[in-house]
N, C-alpha and C positions, 0 to 999 in steps of 0.2 A: 891984252889978256884980261879976261873977266875974273875979278876976285870972287872966290867962293865964300859964302857965309860959313861961320864956324858950325860944326855939327851940334845938334841938339841931343843931349844925353839925359838919361833918367837914372836915379839912384834907387837902391833898395837896401833897407836895414831890417833885420829880424832880431828880436831879443826875446828870450824865454821869460823874462820878468819885466814888470813895469819899472822902468828906470828913465825918467824924463831927462836927467842930466846927461846920461849916456847917449840917448837919442839925439839930443841937441848937439853933443860933441861929434857924433857921426855925421850929422847934417852939415856942420861946419867944416869937417874934414873933406866931405864930398865937394862942397862949394869951393874950398881952397884948391883941391886937386883939379877941378874943372877950370877954375880961373887960371891956374898955372899952365894947363894944357891948351888954353884958348877955346874951351868948349862952353856952350850954353847949357846950364843945368835947368831942365824943364820942371822936374818934380822929383821928390824923394818919396817913394812908396815905403810904407812900414807895416810890419806885423809885430804885435806885442802879445806875448803869451798865446800864440796861435798854435794850431795843430801842426804836427810834423808833416802831414801829407799836403800836397800842393792844393788840393780842393779846399782845405781849411784856411789857406793863406790868402785872404782877400787882397792884401797889399801886393803880393807876388803876382796874383792874377791880374791886378791893375797894371803892373809893370808890363806884363806880356801883352795886354790889350792896348797899351799906349799907342796912339796914332802918330805917324810922322806927318808934320804939316806940309802942305804943298810947297814945292820949291826947295825942299831940303836937298842936300847934295848927295844923299845916299838913299836907296830904296828901303833899307832897313834902319834900325836905330842902334846906337851904341848904349850899352847898359853898364854904367859904373856901379859896381856892387860892393857893399860892405856886408859880408855874410857873417853873422855872429850867432853863437849859441847852437850851432848844429852838432 
């Protein structure tokens, strides 16, 4: 039986204020969660002090536009999200 590679996941963090320590903590938490689950964390997209509407959230739009590399085990992608400040 062929062993499948771990899924590639992306994270998303939104904060209404500029808080570098908080952002770093969220990234660390996402990385730990992914490691615990056996997932590969591809990128963490962020929006800081962004608009509430989706069009104003460049990080969120980047998450939605993230491509799945060839050979991944699923046609879609898993999004690990830490939604803050909504």
